[in-house]
Structures are given as C-alpha cells and as structure tokens.
N, C-alpha and C positions, 0 to 999 in steps of 0.2 A: 226827158233827158234820164238817160242810166247814170250810174255812179262814175263810170269810167269815162264818160263825156263831160259831166260836170267838172272831175279834177282836171282834164285837159284844158278846159276853158278857163278855170281858176289859174293853173299853172300857167298858161300864156300870159293872162293879163298881167299877174304878178311878175312875169319875167319881163315885160314891157314896162312895168313900173318900177324894177330893180328892186323887189321886196321879196321876202320870204312870206310865208303865210302867219307865221307866230309875230314877226314884226307889223306886218300890217294889222292884224288882229288885236295887238297892244295898241296902236295908234288910234283905232276906230274904237275901242273901250270893248271888243267882243271878248266873251269867255271863250278860251282857246277850246276848250273838252265839248263844249256846247257845239261851237262852229264845226269842230271836226265831226261830231255825232251828225251833226246835219248834212255834211257832205257824204259822209258815209251812209246816209239814209236810215240812221238808228233813232233820229228823231225827225218828228215833221214840222215844228215851228209853227204850231197854231195857236199858242198863247204864251204870255208872260216872257221871260227872258230869252227863250228860245225864237219867240216870234221877233222880237226885236232884233236879234241876231241876226235871223232869216232876212229879214228887212235891210239892214245894213248891207249884206252881202249881196243882195239882188239889186242895190243902188249901183254898186261897184262892178259887179260881175255880169249883169242881166238877169234874165229870167232863167236861173237854172235849175229851180224847183218844180216839180211837177204839182198841181193842186189836186 
C-alpha cells in the first residue's frame, strides 16, 4: 500500500469514527510525530516506540503497512 492509499484508508475510518487523527492518537497513547512519520513512510516501525505505534494503528486501520 502506498502513502496516498494509506492516508485514504485512515481518513475514511477516522471519518466513520467521528475523530481527527490527533484526537485519535491522543486517546490511544500514540506519539503524534512518530505516527505521522509512519504514515508518510519516513519510519518503518520495526522496533521500540515506533513498533508500538504501528501495532496500535494496524489494530484500528487494518494492515496499512507493507512489511
């Protein structure tokens, strides 16, 4: 899934939930900058806090990241 497709999936699910990305991230204990970098493909999320953020995002939005 490329970056644009990932953003469309996330936006659609957030719209259904009635949330903004920032409010959703805060409620779920995500680091906003790390989560944004994961979405934009700047981080892969393979270790540490980035991995935890990626896992939480995949629980909500599905498999949006390529391994």
